[in-house]
N, C-alpha and C positions, 0 to 999 in steps of 0.2 A: 416319372409318372408311368403307369401301366395302363394300356388300352385293351378293351375287350374286342376281339375280331372274330366274328362267327362263333365257333366253339372253343377258341383258344385265346390265351392271354399273351399279349405281345409287348415288347419294349418299343418305345418311340424310335422312329428312324430305322427300324429293323423288322424283318419278318420272323424273328426268333420266337419260337413257341416256348414260353417260360415253363409251362407245366409239362412239357415233354420230358421224359426221364433223363435222356442224355443231356438236354439243355440244363435241366435242374442240377445235374451232377457238375457240369462245367461252371454254372453260376455259383454253386456252393464252394467249389474248389477255388475259384477266383476270389470270392469274398474271404475265404479262410486265409489264403495266401496274402491278400491285401492287409488283413488284420495282423498277420504275423510280421510282414514287412514293416508296417507302421510301428509295431511294438519294438522291433529290433532297431529301427532308425531312432525311435524315441530314446531307447536305452543307450544308444551309442552317444547321444548328446551328453549324458551324465556319466556313463562308463566308457571312456575312450577305448577303442579296440587296440589291443597290445600285441596281437599276433596276426601273421599273414593268413593263417587258416581261418580266423574269424572274418577277416575282410573277404576272403574268397567265398565263404559260406553266404555272406550277405549279397555278394554279386550273383551267385547262383540263384539265390532266392528271388532277386529282382528279375533275373532272366526268365525263370519259370513263370513268374507272375505275368510278365509281358507276353510270353508265349500263350498262356492260358487266355488272356484277354483277346489276343488276336484270333485264336480258335473260336472263342465265344462269339466274337463280332461277325466272323465269317460264316458261322454255322447258320444254315437256312432250315426252313421247315421241311427240307427234303428228307429229314430224319423220319418223316411220317412213314416212309416205306419200311423202316425198322419197327415202327410202332404198330404196323398193320391196322391202320384205321385212324379216325379222328382222335384228337387229344382228349384228355379227361374232361368230364363235365365241369363247367365252371362252378366254383364254390359260391355258396350263398352267404355274403357278408352282411346282409341287411339285418340289423339288430331286431327289427320288428318281427322277423320270422322266428326269433328265439322265444321259447316258452318262458313265461314269467317264473322267476325263481331259479333260472339256470344261467350259465355264463354265455354271453355272445361270443361269436368266433374271434373277434379282435381281442377280447379279454382272455380267451383260451390261449391265443398266440402269445399274448403278453405274459401270462403265467408260465408257459413253457419256456419262454425266453429267460425269464427271471431264474427259473430252475436251472437251466443250462449254464447261465453265466455264473451263478453262485456255486455250482458244482465245480466249474473250472477254476474259479478263484480259490475255492477251498483246497483243491488239489495243488495249485501253485504255491499257496502259503503253508500247506501242511497242517491246517487247522480245520476242525469240523465246521460246517456252515452254521450250525446252531450256536457254536461258541463265538463266531464272528458277529452274528446278528443279535446274540443275547436271548434268542428264542428259537424254537424249532423252525426249520426252513419252510415247512408246509404252513405253519401258522403265520409266518412273515408274508408269504405269497398270498395267503387268503386275505390279508389286510390290504393288499395292493390292488386287488381286482374287485369288480362290482358286478353283482348279479343283475339280470334283467328285472327291472322294477325296483332296484335298490337293495342294499344289504351286501353282506360278504358271505362267501361260502364257508363251510366248515373245513378245518385242516384235512380231515379224512377225505372229503370230496376232492380237494386239490391233489392229494396223493393218487387217487384213482384216475383223475384227469391226466396227470403226468404220465402214469403208466400207459394209458390209452394213446397219448401222443407219441410215446416212444416206440410204438408198434410200427413195423414196416408199412409203407404206403399211406401213412396218415398225412394230412395237410389241413391247414386252417379252413374252416367252413365246410369240411367234409360232411356230406349228408349221411344220415343213418335211416334205417327202415322206420324207426320210431317217429322220424320227422316227416315221413311221407304219408301220414294218415293211418299207420298201423296202430293196433291197440284198441281196447274198449273205451267208451266214453267215461268220464268221471262219474262216480257213484253219487256224490253229493255236490251240489252247486257251490259256487264261490260265496254266495250269500249265506248258506248253511255253515260253511267252514268259518267265515268271519264271525258269525253269531256265536259259534262254539268258543272261538278264541276270546271274544268280548266277555262272555259269561265267565270263562275261566279266570281271566284277569280281574274281573269284578269280585269274584269269590275271594281271591287272595287279598285284594285291597280291604275287604270286609273281615279279614282274618279268619276266613273259613277255608278249610282245606279243599283245593280244587281237585276233584276226583270225577271220573266218568259218571258215577252215580249221581253226584250233585248237579252236574251239567245236564244230565237227562231229566232230572227233577225240575230244573228251571226251564227247560225247553222240551216239554213232552211231545209237542206236535211237530216241531221243526226238525228234530234229529231222526226223522223217519226216512228210510229208503223207499222211494215211491215204487220201485220195481218189486221188492220183496215184502214191503210193509213191515220190515224189521227195524228196531231201533239201532242207532249207530253203535258199533262195538267199542269195547274198551280200548283196543289197540288203535282204532281210527281216531278216537278222541285224544289219546296220548300222543299220537303222531301230530295232531294239530297243536297240542301244547308245545311240542318240541320245535315246531316250525313257525307258528304264528303268534305265540304268546311271548311277552317280554315284560321286564320290570321297569326299565327306564328308556331304552332305545331298541328299535326293531333289529339293529345290528347284533344285539346280544340276546338271542332267544333263550327260552327256558332250557335247563338241563336238570335231570334228576340227580341232585348232589346232596352230600351230607351237610348239615348246617354247621356254620363256623362255631368255634368253642367260645362264644360270647353271648351273654344274656341280652334279650331284647330290651330296648329303651322305650318307655312311654313318651308320647309326643310332648307331654307337658314338662318333661325333665330336660328337654334339649335347650330351651332358652335359659333354664337355671344353670345348666352346665357351662354355657357360654358366659354367663354373668360370673360364675365362680372362677373360670379361667382368667377373666379380665381382672378380677379382684386380686388374684394371686400375682399376676404380672405387675400390677401397680405397686405391690409390696416387695418385689424382688430386686436385687442388684447383682452385680457380677460376683460377689463373694457370699451371697446368702447361703448357697449350698454348703459352704464350709462350716456353717453354724448349726446345720440340721442333723438330728439323729432320729431315725425312723424306727417305730416299733409297731407290731400288729400281732396280737395273741392268736395262736392257732393250736390245733391239737391233732394227734394221730392215733388211730385205733390199731392196737397190736392184736392179731388174731390168736385165739385160743382153741379154735376148732378147725378141722380140715376143710369143712364147708366154707367157713368165712375166709380162710386163707385162699382157697381157689377163686372165690368171688373177687377178692382184692387183686389177685393176679390177672384175672380176665379184665377187670376194670383198668388196670395199668396198661393193657395192650391198646387201649384207645377205642374210639367209636368206629373209625374206618380202618380196616385191616386187609392184609393180603389173605386170600382164601380161594379154594377151588369152588367153582360155581355149583357143582353137584354136592358139595359138602357144606353148603351154607347153613343147613339146619342141624348140623352136628353140634355136639355140646360145646366144644372149644371155640366154635365160631359164634356162639350166642352172645348176647349182651349181659353185662352184670346188672344187678338191681341198682336203681338210682340211689338208694340209701346205704349202699355198702360202705361208703367212706364217711358217713355222718351219723348213722344210727347206732347209739350205744346199746349195750346189752351184756348178758352174762358170758358171751363167747368172745369178748374183746377186753383189752385193758387200755384205758384212755391215758394218754400222756400229753400234757400241755407244754407248749414251747413258743418262743417268739424270736424273730431275728432282731438284732440290734445293728442297724446299718448306718454307718457314719463315715464320711470322707473317703468313700470308695473301698471300705473294708467292712466285714460282717463278722459278728459273733452270734452263734445260735444258743440261746439260753433254754435249757430244759428243766422244767419244774421237778424237784425231788421231794416227794411227799414225806419220805422218811426223815429227811433232814428238817423239813418244815415242822414236824412234830416235836423235834428237839429244840429248834430255834424259832420262837414266835415271830421273829422279824421277817421270815421267809414266807412267800406265798405258797398255798397248797394247790392253787389253780390260777388261771389268768382270765377268767370270764365273769368277774364281778368287781365292783368298784373298791370293795374292801381289800381284796388281794392285789388289785392294781395299784392301790395306794402304797402297799408294802413294797411292791416291785419298784415303783418310781422313787421311793424314799431310800431304800436300802440296797437293792440289787443293781439298779441301773448305774448309780455312781461308781460302784466297784468295777463293773464291766468296762466302763469308759476309762477308768484309771488304768486298768490293765492294757487297754488298747493304746492309751497315751504312751505308756512305757514301751510297748512293743513297736509302735510305729513312729516314736520320737516326735509326738505332737508337742507344740508349745503350750496349748491350752485344751480345754474340753469343749465340745459342742454342747450348747445349752438349750437349744430350741427343739422341742419334741414334736415330730410330725406324726399324726395319728388320724384315724378315720372317725366316723360319726357313730361308733358303737355306743349302745346305751350305757355301758359302764364307764365311758369317757366323756360323753356328751348327753345331757338330759334333753331329749327331743321335745317334750311338751313346752319347756321354757326356753329352748334354743340357747342354752348356756352350758358351760363346763360342769361336769359332775363334781359336786362339792368334795367328796372324798378323794377323787383322783386329782383335782386341782390342789388340794392340800398336800398330797404326796409329792406333786411336782415342786411346790414351793419349798417343802422340807428338804428335798434332794438338790435344790439349787437350780431348778429348771423352770422353763416357761413353755406354755403350749404355743404352737404355731398359729393358733387363732388369735393370739395377742394378749398382752397384759397379764393380770393376775388371775384370769379365769372368769372375770365378771363380764367380759365382752360378749356380745350377741354372736352366736355361731350360725345364724340363718344363712349366710352366704355359702357355708360349706355344704355342698350338695350331696345327695345320696348317689350310689352307683358311680363312683369316681375311681373304680379299681383300674381302669385302663390308663389312668394318669399317675396314680401313686407309684413311686419308685419301688417301695417295699412290696407291693403286690406283684410286680414283675419278678422281684427277687424270690418271693415265696413260691411262685410258679416254677422257678428253676429248682428250688429246694425239693418240692414235691416230685418233680420229674426225676431228679437224681435219686431220691428215695425209692421210686418205683422201678427204676431201670438200672442205672450204673451201680447203685449201692442198695439193691433190693434185698429184702429178707426172704429166705426160702424155707424157713423152718417154723414149726409151731412153738408157742409159749416163749416168744422172744421177751427177755426181761428188760426192765427199764435201763439197766446198765449196758446191755447189748445195743439197745436203741441209741443211747448216748454215744457209744463208739461209732455207730453209723453216722450220726449227726456230726461228729468230729471229722470224719472222712469227707462228708459233704462240705463242711466249713472250710477245710483245708483246700479242697478242689476249687471252691468259689474264689478264694483269695489268691490262688495261684495264677501265673501268667497263662497257663494252658486253658483256663476257662474262657478267656476272651476269644471271640470269633476272629477269623482271618480278616485283618484290616479294621477290627473293632477295638473299642477302648475298655472293654470289660466293665467291672463294677465302678470304676472311676467315671467312665462316660455315663453310666446309669445314674450316679449320684448327681451329675450336672444336667440331667435331661428334663427337669421339671419345666423350665421356661419353654423349651421346644415343644413339649407335649401340650402345654396350655395353648400355645399358638396353633397347634394342629387341631385342637378341639374347636377353636374359634373359626378356623378355616373351613372345617367340616360342618359348621352351624350346629354344633352340639352332638353330632354323631360320634359313635365310638371310634377310637383309633384302632385300625386293624393291627392284628398281631403280626 
């Protein structure tokens, strides 16, 4: 226990001035040597010393430790004559003296101690601290300390605090000029700030974009500076958004971020998604995945003009990109039109295709309109029930037969997994489309909704793409088409597109596609029960990508 005596901090039973520089040096030295000795003694228990040199080093270390402790105990505050005056002003450790939203002195000391310890451990193990912790060191420290009034600091704040603590002469509780009454008073009161935060969060809950203009429109009289009679500026309101507003907990304040690449879910769909997941789990067993074959018609637009090709390339770069701040308005950093990948026209050639995904393997079927003109059994596209009937009756059995021979299957998967598209399910009647159901029966298949197609499909919910295995597969196919196997020329023919698709198919079926420690397409084929359980756990919310 440390006692306060006059203007100095002393240890019990001693007149030692702890804050005196020489005493601090001896105290730090003794503690460091004590830690080193403890470590060496502990290691000697598990790693017996095998050399006289090692034993001698341990003896010297113990002697130095004993000597330093003797010097420290015998040191008196006579060192004041070297300090030329009283010792340093006692630090203020009272948390009540800390401004709300900042770290109290004890939390600062805790954060700096965590930083020092983790840096030392990182150096000893030869691994970065971020790798040992699974996250950046500043982010880990921020989670361990608490601000005055609640909440955690930002990792950037922790980095600045550690840099300040590393400066010579710093000690916990050190006072600054800002804490002695310097600085102008706050422009806006706590009540004004809280009202701006409340209105901002209310706007977002009402699905209205929270902007400074909307906040000022809701609080025309409250957001006024009484000194200048001017309205609160955009930067002040945005600063309140970043510090006071939150979605779920105050510990996670707002940040201006790009939206995730997932569509929003209506509240009415969430209980339906939970019911759908439970229905699927009731009808699954350990071998159900082995009987499934998944299909989902898609199409790709091949550019025939330089303008369309550039727009497709910009779209493939993604919504969030690396760019220079001063060049954000330059052409290459702009966003592509939302319809660039879906709007048909004279400057594109449309090519229909679908993955056939079964038992951890995939074949990508591309529609050939020229062959379809010669053979009436082949589909000309895959977006109507008439052509889907042809695909299910004539094309799908042949593809699965080739997969059976290639992968040495004993039988064929016969249960077709599909979504609720209008050419496969008639939404007004909540039953299978008659033409598609007839094609399945003729090809020897059955729908995963059950039976001969007469069953009610009401349980099959809309917006189920985060659960469908083939939707995840399609996202990988599109990513590979846009990046690894992208087209860089105009007037790509259907045959050239088929060659690209074959490269994508080969890559997907190769062991190199699987992530490190992942199971690849085989794990994806078995993931339906796990995904349904996750939807139930999240009460119908989407599964994060």
